[in-house]
C-alpha positions in Angstrom: 47.4 6.9 -13.4 45.0 8.9 -15.8 41.6 9.0 -15.8 41.4 7.2 -18.9 43.4 4.2 -17.9 41.2 4.3 -14.7 38.4 3.9 -16.2 39.3 1.1 -18.9 40.3 -0.6 -15.9 37.1 -0.5 -14.1 35.4 -1.6 -17.0 38.1 -4.4 -17.3 37.3 -5.5 -13.8 33.5 -5.5 -14.1 33.5 -7.4 -17.2 35.3 -10.3 -15.3 32.9 -9.8 -12.7 30.2 -10.1 -14.8 31.6 -12.9 -16.7 32.4 -14.9 -13.8 28.7 -14.4 -12.4 27.3 -16.3 -15.5 29.7 -18.8 -15.3 29.0 -20.1 -11.8 25.2 -19.5 -12.3 25.2 -21.6 -15.1 26.4 -24.7 -13.3 23.4 -24.3 -10.7 20.5 -26.3 -12.0 16.7 -26.3 -10.5 15.9 -29.8 -11.8 13.9 -30.7 -8.6 10.2 -30.6 -8.8 8.4 -27.3 -8.8 11.2 -25.7 -11.0 12.0 -23.2 -8.6 8.3 -21.4 -8.9 5.7 -20.6 -6.4 2.3 -23.0 -7.9 -0.7 -24.5 -6.1 -3.6 -23.9 -3.8 -3.6 -23.1 0.1 -7.9 -23.2 -0.1 -9.2 -20.0 1.3 -5.5 -19.0 2.0 -3.9 -19.3 -1.3 -3.5 -15.5 -1.8 -2.5 -15.0 1.9 1.3 -15.3 2.8 1.8 -18.2 5.1 3.3 -17.4 8.7 7.1 -16.9 8.8 9.3 -19.5 10.6 12.4 -19.8 11.9 13.3 -22.2 8.9 12.0 -19.4 6.5 12.1 -15.9 8.4 11.4 -14.2 5.2 7.9 -14.0 3.3 6.8 -16.8 0.7 6.5 -15.9 -2.9 3.1 -15.4 -3.9 1.7 -18.0 -6.3 2.5 -17.9 -9.6 0.6 -20.6 -11.1 -2.8 -21.3 -9.3 -6.4 -22.7 -9.8 -7.8 -21.0 -6.8 -10.5 -18.0 -7.6 -9.4 -14.9 -5.3 -12.0 -15.0 -2.4 -14.1 -17.9 -4.0 -13.5 -20.1 -0.6 -14.2 -17.5 1.8 -17.7 -17.3 3.0 -16.8 -13.6 4.4 -15.4 -12.3 1.1 -17.1 -9.1 0.1 -19.5 -9.3 -3.1 -17.9 -7.9 -6.1 -18.4 -4.3 -6.7 -20.9 -3.6 -9.7 -19.6 -3.1 -13.0 -18.6 0.5 -13.5 -20.2 2.6 -16.3 -17.9 3.1 -19.7 -15.8 5.5 -19.6 -16.4 9.1 -21.3 -13.0 9.9 -21.0 -11.2 13.0 -19.6 -13.5 15.4 -21.8 -16.7 13.7 -21.8 -17.9 12.5 -24.8 -19.9 13.8 -28.1 -18.4 16.8 -30.0 -16.4 18.5 -27.0 -14.4 15.1 -26.8 -13.4 15.2 -30.7 -12.7 18.9 -30.3 -10.3 19.0 -27.5 -8.5 15.5 -28.5 -8.0 17.5 -32.3 -6.8 20.6 -30.5 -4.5 18.8 -27.9 -3.3 16.6 -31.0 -2.4 19.7 -33.2 -0.5 21.3 -30.4 1.5 18.2 -29.8 2.5 18.1 -33.4 3.4 21.8 -33.4 5.6 21.5 -30.6 7.3 18.5 -32.0 8.2 20.1 -35.0 9.5 23.2 -33.6 6.9 25.5 -33.1 4.7 26.7 -30.3 1.9 24.7 -28.8 -0.3 26.3 -30.8 1.5 27.5 -33.5 -0.5 25.6 -36.3 -3.9 26.4 -35.0 -3.8 30.1 -36.3 -7.1 31.7 -34.5 -6.7 29.8 -31.5 -3.6 31.2 -30.2 -3.1 33.2 -27.4 -5.1 32.6 -24.2 -6.9 29.4 -25.3 -3.4 28.1 -26.3 -2.3 28.9 -22.6 -5.0 27.3 -21.1 -4.9 24.3 -23.3 -1.5 23.5 -22.5 -2.4 23.4 -18.9 -5.3 21.0 -19.4 -3.0 18.8 -21.5 -0.7 18.9 -18.4 -3.4 18.2 -16.4 -4.7 15.2 -18.2 -0.9 13.8 -18.3 -0.8 13.6 -14.7 -4.3 12.2 -14.4 -3.4 9.5 -16.6 0.1 8.7 -14.4 -2.0 8.6 -11.2 -4.6 6.4 -12.4 -1.9 4.0 -14.0 0.1 3.9 -10.4 -3.1 3.6 -8.4 -4.4 0.5 -10.5 -1.2 -1.2 -10.0 -1.4 -0.9 -6.4 -4.9 -1.6 -6.1 -3.9 -5.3 -7.8 -1.0 -6.0 -5.5 -1.5 -7.9 -2.5 0.1 -7.9 1.0 3.2 -9.9 1.2 3.1 -10.3 4.9 0.8 -12.3 7.1 2.7 -12.0 10.3 5.2 -14.2 12.3 4.2 -17.4 13.7 5.2 -19.0 16.9 8.4 -21.1 15.3 7.7 -25.0 16.0 11.5 -25.8 16.8 13.0 -27.7 19.7 16.2 -25.5 20.6 19.3 -27.6 21.3 18.5 -30.0 18.9 20.9 -29.8 15.5 19.5 -30.3 12.4 19.1 -33.8 11.1 19.0 -35.2 14.7 16.8 -38.2 15.9 15.3 -40.9 13.6 13.1 -38.8 11.6 16.2 -36.4 10.7 15.0 -32.6 10.7 11.6 -32.8 10.4 11.0 -34.1 14.4 13.6 -31.9 15.3 12.6 -28.6 13.8 8.9 -29.4 13.6 8.4 -31.6 16.7 9.4 -29.4 19.3 7.9 -26.4 21.0 4.6 -27.6 20.6 3.1 -25.9 23.8 4.6 -22.3 22.8 2.9 -23.2 19.5 -0.9 -23.6 21.0 -0.6 -20.5 22.9 0.0 -18.5 19.4 -2.6 -21.0 18.0 -1.0 -21.5 14.4 -2.1 -25.1 14.7 -5.8 -25.7 14.6 -5.5 -29.3 14.1 -3.2 -30.7 16.4 -0.5 -31.8 14.1 1.8 -34.4 15.8 4.7 -36.8 15.1 2.7 -38.8 12.6 2.4 -36.1 10.3 5.5 -34.4 10.6 6.9 -38.0 9.6 4.5 -37.8 6.7 5.6 -34.4 5.6 8.9 -35.6 5.2 8.3 -39.0 3.5 6.4 -36.9 0.9 9.1 -34.4 0.5 11.4 -37.2 -0.8 8.6 -39.4 -2.6 7.9 -36.1 -4.8 11.2 -35.3 -5.6 12.1 -39.1 -6.2 9.0 -39.4 -8.5 9.6 -36.4 -10.2 13.0 -37.3 -11.1 12.0 -40.7 -12.6 9.0 -38.8 -14.4 6.8 -41.2 -12.6 3.5 -39.5 -13.1 1.3 -42.5 -11.9 3.3 -42.1 -8.5 2.7 -38.2 -8.8 -1.1 -38.7 -9.0 -1.0 -40.1 -5.6 1.3 -37.9 -4.2 -0.2 -34.5 -5.0 -3.7 -32.8 -6.0 -4.5 -32.9 -9.6 -3.5 -29.3 -9.9 0.0 -29.8 -8.4 0.4 -33.2 -10.8 -1.0 -31.1 -14.3 1.8 -28.5 -13.2 4.6 -31.5 -13.0 3.1 -33.0 -16.2 3.6 -29.7 -18.1 7.3 -29.6 -16.8 8.3 -32.9 -17.5 6.6 -32.3 -21.3 9.2 -29.1 -21.6 11.7 -31.5 -21.0 11.0 -33.8 -23.0 10.7 -31.5 -26.2 14.2 -30.0 -24.7 15.8 -33.5 -24.7 16.6 -33.2 -21.3 16.0 -35.0 -17.7 15.9 -33.3 -14.5 17.6 -35.8 -12.0 17.2 -35.3 -8.2 19.2 -37.7 -5.8 20.0 -37.7 -2.2 17.1 -35.6 -0.9 17.6 -35.0 2.8 15.3 -32.7 5.3 17.6 -30.3 7.2 15.3 -28.5 9.0 11.7 -27.8 9.1 8.9 -25.4 11.2 5.3 -25.7 11.1 3.8 -22.4 9.5 0.2 -22.7 10.3 -2.6 -25.7 9.9 -6.2 -25.1 9.7 -9.3 -26.5 8.5 -12.1 -25.4 6.1 -14.9 -27.5 6.3 -14.0 -31.1 5.6 -10.6 -30.3 4.2 -7.6 -30.2 6.3 -4.3 -27.7 5.5 -0.9 -27.9 6.6 1.7 -25.3 5.5 5.5 -26.6 6.4 8.8 -24.6 5.9 11.4 -27.0 4.7 15.2 -26.5 4.1 16.5 -29.6 2.6 19.8 -30.8 0.8 19.7 -32.7 -2.7 21.8 -33.4 -5.8 20.1 -31.5 -8.6 21.2 -31.6 -11.9 19.9 -31.9 -15.6 21.2 -34.4 -18.0 21.0 -35.0 -21.8 17.9 -37.4 -22.4 20.0 -39.3 -25.4 23.3 -39.4 -23.9 23.1 -38.7 -20.2 25.7 -36.0 -20.0 25.1 -33.4 -17.4 24.2 -30.3 -18.9 23.1 -28.0 -16.0 24.3 -28.7 -12.3 27.1 -30.5 -10.4 26.4 -34.5 -9.6 29.3 -34.2 -6.9 28.2 -31.2 -5.2 24.6 -30.9 -3.3 23.0 -28.3 -2.8 20.5 -26.5 -0.4 16.5 -25.7 -1.0 14.1 -24.1 1.6 10.7 -23.9 0.4 7.0 -23.7 1.9 5.2 -26.7 1.1 1.3 -26.9 1.6 -0.2 -30.5 1.9 -3.9 -31.2 2.3 -6.2 -34.2 2.8 -9.8 -34.6 3.8 -10.7 -34.9 7.6 -8.9 -38.0 9.0 -7.3 -38.9 5.2 -4.1 -39.1 3.9 -1.7 -35.9 3.4 -1.0 -35.3 -0.2 1.0 -32.2 -1.8 -1.1 -28.9 -2.4 1.6 -26.0 -3.3 5.3 -25.4 -3.3 6.3 -21.6 -2.9 9.6 -20.2 -3.1 10.9 -18.0 0.0 12.1 -14.6 -0.1 
């Protein structure tokens, strides 16, 4: 087999693989509430990664949409640094800045059009040209370093350290009257208290409510019942849901979610901020997830005969002693 034949065969196999991947991915819909994004607020921990669990051993994706201000709810957050004075540039201001900028610009032009760095500068050739070439290199290096340093400064740590998983060993997912939530979230409470991921003392009634909210939110979203969503989620989350539903209307489609079942869950962390309480829960659940044409009811994305699974991190909030509602949804990585 010649080299050209092998190359053509490799390219053909690659093309087929890409086509299959596209075809397979086209049949998978993300019709569920949240659109497979990370949105909402977790109080003072909005910009911190939730503690990992058995259900979600990887880190949760940072918020893509949130109304929380970084550090705004942290009493001990450092004050903002004073605004820096306006930069005078690499060469300073005034006459020197203009002169050096002109020299470098002329030098770059000469290099681009085939000459030396200072072919077009006449009497400024020689040693001065060599020095300014070095200055140009230093300038470019410093510019690149500043760019990457600014990007690194804006990044946030994605790992908050593991929490003791609240999972009862030997209980299969879905076992018991409350399904996976009680099997996955209710057990191991003593071990969890040793690690203190739970400042609230989350109990069976809370776990049952988290499971109910999972199903209720998905059902209301599928029915486009915004009145119900307002009772199940914070105003922030409800606004995101309303935006997604409006986009569906403009596209002429409806997201249909059915047969939502919790398979496994773990409490990541629960805490109090003043009179407000939060609980973050990792949940793996099954559902039928499709998108249909609004006019004809024809399925345009997903498979109505094939349930899919998703693992997400949901945060719930309530006033102290009040009723839990959804505050955030984060995807897992």
